[in-house]
C-alpha positions in Angstrom: 22.4 26.3 17.1 24.9 25.5 14.1 23.3 26.4 10.6 21.8 23.2 9.0 23.3 23.1 5.6 22.1 19.5 4.0 20.2 17.8 0.7 18.6 15.3 2.7 18.3 14.7 6.5 17.9 11.4 7.8 16.4 11.0 11.6 17.2 7.9 13.3 19.7 5.3 14.8 18.9 1.6 12.6 21.2 0.0 10.1 18.6 1.5 7.5 19.0 5.0 8.3 23.4 4.6 7.8 23.3 2.5 4.6 20.3 5.4 3.3 22.8 8.0 4.3 25.8 6.4 2.7 24.3 5.3 -0.4 22.7 9.4 -0.6 26.2 10.4 -0.3 27.6 8.5 -2.8 25.0 10.2 -4.9 26.3 13.5 -4.5 24.2 14.7 -1.5 25.0 16.7 1.7 23.7 14.2 4.3 22.9 15.1 7.8 22.2 12.0 10.0 20.1 12.7 13.7 20.3 9.5 14.9 18.4 8.7 18.4 20.4 6.9 20.0 24.1 7.3 20.3 25.3 4.0 19.2 24.3 4.1 15.4 22.7 0.5 14.1 19.5 -0.4 16.4 18.9 -3.9 17.7 22.2 -5.1 15.5 24.6 -3.6 17.9 22.0 -4.4 20.7 22.2 -7.9 20.7 20.8 -9.4 17.7 23.2 -11.6 15.4 21.3 -14.4 14.4 20.0 -12.6 11.6 16.8 -14.3 9.6 19.1 -14.9 6.4 19.2 -18.5 4.8 17.6 -20.0 8.4 14.3 -21.3 7.1 14.4 -24.8 6.3 11.3 -23.9 2.7 13.3 -21.1 1.0 16.3 -19.0 0.2 16.5 -15.3 0.8 20.4 -14.4 0.7 20.0 -13.2 -2.8 17.5 -10.6 -2.1 20.3 -8.8 -0.1 22.1 -6.4 -1.8 23.5 -3.0 -2.4 24.0 -0.8 1.2 22.9 -4.1 2.9 25.7 -6.9 1.1 28.2 -4.3 1.5 27.7 -3.8 5.4 27.6 -7.6 5.3 31.0 -8.2 3.3 32.3 -5.1 6.1 31.6 -7.7 8.5 32.7 -10.3 6.4 36.3 -9.3 6.2 36.7 -10.4 10.2 35.2 -13.7 9.7 35.4 -14.6 6.1 33.5 -16.9 3.5 31.0 -14.4 2.8 32.3 -14.0 -0.9 32.1 -17.6 -1.8 29.0 -18.3 -0.5 27.8 -15.4 -2.7 29.4 -16.2 -5.3 28.3 -19.7 -5.4 25.0 -19.0 -4.2 25.1 -21.4 -2.0 22.2 -21.8 1.4 24.8 -20.9 4.6 23.1 -19.0 6.9 26.2 -19.3 9.2 28.0 -16.6 7.1 25.2 -13.7 7.9 25.7 -13.9 11.3 27.6 -11.3 13.8 28.6 -10.6 17.2 27.1 -6.7 17.8 30.3 -5.1 19.0 31.6 -6.1 15.5 29.0 -4.7 13.3 28.6 -1.3 15.2 32.7 -1.0 14.7 32.4 -1.3 11.0 28.9 0.9 10.4 30.5 3.6 12.4 33.8 3.3 9.6 31.1 3.0 7.2 29.5 6.0 7.9 33.6 8.1 8.4 34.5 7.3 4.8 31.8 10.1 3.6 33.3 13.1 4.0 29.5 14.3 2.4 28.1 12.9 5.9 27.4 15.2 9.2 25.8 13.3 12.5 24.5 15.0 15.1 25.0 13.0 18.9 21.8 12.2 19.9 23.0 14.0 23.4 23.3 16.9 21.6 19.7 16.6 19.6 17.7 16.1 22.6 15.8 18.8 24.3 17.4 21.3 21.4 14.8 23.5 19.3 15.4 24.7 16.0 14.3 28.2 14.8 13.6 27.7 11.3 16.8 30.3 11.0 18.6 27.5 11.5 18.2 25.3 8.7 18.6 26.0 5.3 16.2 24.6 2.4 16.5 20.4 2.4 15.1 18.8 -0.3 14.6 15.5 1.5 13.5 14.3 5.3 14.1 11.1 6.0 12.0 8.8 9.0 14.4 5.3 9.5 13.2 4.9 13.0 11.4 2.0 13.8 8.9 3.9 15.5 8.0 6.3 13.3 8.5 9.1 15.1 9.2 11.7 12.6 6.0 11.0 10.6 4.4 11.6 13.8 6.0 14.9 14.7 5.3 16.4 11.4 1.7 15.3 11.1 2.4 13.4 8.3 -0.8 10.5 8.5 0.2 7.0 10.2 -1.7 3.8 11.3 -0.7 1.2 13.4 -2.2 -1.9 14.1 -4.5 -4.5 11.5 -6.1 -3.6 8.3 -9.8 -5.3 8.0 -9.6 -7.3 5.0 -11.8 -4.7 3.0 -9.4 -1.7 3.1 -6.8 -3.0 0.6 -8.6 -6.4 -0.7 -6.2 -8.4 1.8 -7.0 -11.8 2.6 -4.5 -12.4 5.6 -4.4 -8.8 7.2 -7.4 -8.7 9.7 -8.6 -10.1 12.6 -7.6 -14.4 12.9 -8.5 -17.0 14.8 -7.8 -20.1 12.9 -4.6 -19.0 13.1 -1.7 -22.2 14.8 0.7 -20.5 15.7 1.0 -20.0 19.5 3.5 -19.2 22.4 1.2 -21.6 24.5 0.7 -24.9 23.6 -1.3 -26.6 26.3 -4.1 -24.6 28.9 -3.1 -22.5 31.6 -5.7 -21.3 34.5 -5.7 -17.3 33.4 -6.4 -16.5 37.4 -3.9 -15.4 40.1 -5.6 -17.6 42.1 -5.6 -20.5 40.0 -9.8 -21.5 39.8 -10.9 -18.3 41.0 -11.8 -15.7 38.6 -12.9 -13.2 41.2 -8.8 -13.1 41.9 -8.4 -11.5 38.7 -6.2 -12.2 35.6 -2.7 -13.0 35.6 -0.4 -10.1 34.5 -0.1 -10.6 30.9 -3.6 -11.9 30.0 -6.2 -9.2 29.0 -10.3 -10.1 29.0 -10.4 -8.1 25.4 -12.6 -10.2 23.2 -10.4 -11.3 20.5 -12.6 -9.3 17.9 -14.2 -10.4 14.7 -13.0 -12.0 12.2 -11.7 -10.0 8.9 -12.2 -7.1 10.7 -8.8 -4.9 12.2 -7.7 -3.3 15.6 -4.9 -1.3 17.1 -3.2 -4.0 18.3 1.1 -4.1 18.2 3.4 -7.1 18.4 5.3 -7.3 21.7 8.4 -5.1 22.0 10.9 -7.0 23.7 15.0 -7.4 24.3 17.6 -9.3 22.2 19.7 -10.9 24.6 23.2 -11.4 23.8 24.4 -14.4 25.6 27.3 -16.7 25.9 28.3 -19.8 27.0 32.3 -19.0 27.0 32.9 -18.7 30.9 35.9 -16.8 29.6 33.7 -13.8 28.6 31.1 -13.8 30.6 29.0 -12.0 33.3 26.1 -14.0 35.2 22.7 -12.9 34.7 21.4 -10.6 37.2 18.2 -10.0 38.4 17.0 -6.9 36.9 16.0 -3.6 38.7 12.3 -3.5 39.2 12.0 -7.6 38.5 8.5 -8.4 39.0 8.3 -12.4 39.6 4.6 -12.2 39.3 5.2 -10.5 35.7 6.0 -14.3 34.9 3.4 -16.7 36.5 2.2 -17.3 33.0 5.2 -18.9 31.7 5.8 -20.8 34.7 2.6 -22.6 34.9 3.1 -23.1 31.4 5.9 -24.9 31.6 4.6 -26.5 34.7 1.7 -27.9 32.5 4.2 -29.4 30.2 5.0 -26.5 27.5 7.7 -26.6 25.8 11.3 -25.5 27.0 13.2 -23.3 25.0 17.3 -22.7 25.3 19.6 -20.8 24.1 21.5 -21.9 20.6 25.1 -20.6 19.9 25.5 -19.6 16.2 26.6 -16.7 17.0 30.8 -16.1 16.1 32.5 -15.8 19.6 30.4 -19.0 21.1 27.6 -16.3 21.2 23.5 -16.6 21.0 20.8 -14.4 21.1 17.4 -15.1 22.3 15.4 -14.8 19.3 17.5 -18.3 18.8 16.2 -20.2 21.6 15.3 -23.7 20.7 14.1 -27.1 21.9 15.4 -29.8 19.5 14.3 -32.4 22.9 11.9 -33.1 25.6 13.9 -30.9 28.3 12.4 -31.3 32.2 12.3 -28.7 34.3 15.9 -29.5 36.3 17.7 -29.9 32.7 16.2 -26.7 31.9 17.4 -24.9 34.5 21.2 -26.8 34.2 21.2 -25.7 30.4 20.4 -22.2 31.3 22.9 -21.5 34.0 25.5 -21.9 31.3 25.4 -18.9 29.9 25.5 -14.9 31.0 26.1 -12.0 29.5 29.5 -11.2 27.4 31.6 -9.0 28.8 32.6 -7.6 25.4 28.9 -6.7 24.3 27.3 -3.5 25.3 29.9 -2.4 28.1 27.9 1.5 28.8 24.8 -0.9 29.5 26.1 -3.4 32.2 26.1 -5.6 29.0 21.8 -5.4 28.1 20.6 -3.8 25.4 20.2 -0.2 25.2 17.0 -0.3 22.9 13.7 -1.9 22.6 13.0 -4.6 19.2 10.5 -3.4 17.7 8.9 -5.0 15.0 5.7 -3.5 14.3 4.7 0.1 14.6 3.7 3.4 13.0 3.4 2.8 9.2 3.1 6.3 6.6 -0.1 5.8 4.4 0.9 7.3 1.3 -0.4 7.7 -1.8 0.6 3.9 -2.6 0.5 1.8 -0.1 2.5 -2.0 -0.6 -0.1 -5.0 -0.2 0.0 -8.6 0.7 0.6 -10.4 -2.6 3.6 -7.8 -3.8 6.1 -9.5 -1.2 4.9 -13.5 -2.4 7.1 -16.4 -2.7 7.0 -18.1 -5.9 5.2 -15.5 -7.7 6.9 -14.3 -11.0 8.8 -11.0 -11.0 6.9 -9.5 -14.1 3.7 -10.1 -12.2 4.9 -7.8 -9.4 5.6 -5.0 -12.5 2.5 -3.5 -11.0 2.0 0.1 -12.2 0.3 3.0 -10.7 -0.2 6.6 -11.3 0.6 8.1 -8.2 0.6 12.5 -7.7 -0.6 11.8 -11.6 3.3 10.1 -12.2 3.7 6.4 -13.5 5.1 4.3 -10.6 6.6 0.9 -10.8 5.9 -1.0 -7.8 8.7 -3.8 -8.4 11.5 -0.9 -8.1 10.4 0.2 -3.8 12.6 -3.0 -2.7 13.2 -6.5 -3.1 11.6 -8.3 0.3 13.8 -10.8 1.7 10.9 -12.3 4.2 7.5 -13.5 3.4 4.5 -11.6 4.5 5.1 -12.3 8.7 2.9 -11.4 11.7 3.1 -12.4 15.3 0.2 -13.7 17.5 -0.9 -10.1 18.8 -3.5 -11.1 21.5 
């Protein structure tokens, strides 16, 4: 393998990896980017186009987008327009933050190619390669920019996953909570394979594990999923096909939920190019099963997205995985809406040096966790 000479080695193919590479290169550092996938950009180039920016009724979070994130959005705006006006006038308009995955991938490629200080090792070349110590010159900084924390785990860095107990960091919202009102299941559903017969076993996806003790932690993660790009444009559409290995029994819970009168959701077109992603499913009006089926029949996979993977996302959408346990841990209360900025300037001694918590980053979304079990 060719000798590696760099100041910063970044492992991962997320938008964060690309942004970190660009910003590091601007500072004059030699950057080696080792993406974990051939297509750099993470879920943003794999179907996620409806960003959670200014989409919430209770707050406006677009002012938190800055530096590399805003630069990437500006490049996207060169295709769609209007972003500069919205940012300059501080207008809350979620439509200007939405984009097509194919556009995001093209912009990220161009962005990285502009810097001579960034070297990229393709994922296909990196997989299965054993790097001898003699191949690597001393690198000042290694950055894990994956969603999964793979580099952290491989190098023995202390990590954790799941929910901490309230007592670990003195937080009120972390922990097992029974009182939450949020659920994907709004109506009672018989959990057994044969309705009413416990001896038949539980439906796929239902666990008999106890919910846990309030205020205690556990090792559950949020579900991984695919962020499906869809379109209702018949001229740019591949009908939704039956996936390889599809097992209808895996979805029996949802069928029963619909039969029992549970909420039915359909895609909303809000991404340029008459596209939607499955995270953008809402049900403004009650739909019966027939209307639900007819509405979904309008949609298919966009022919101009993900052509190398039969128009299906190449990677899972992972919101929650390993977290590094460092000398300093960002905790609840450091990203709370309405808290004056001065209160967040918490200064701590970390490794004998004064550390300003306000310099870690600017949160763009409140503390957020989905139902785990």
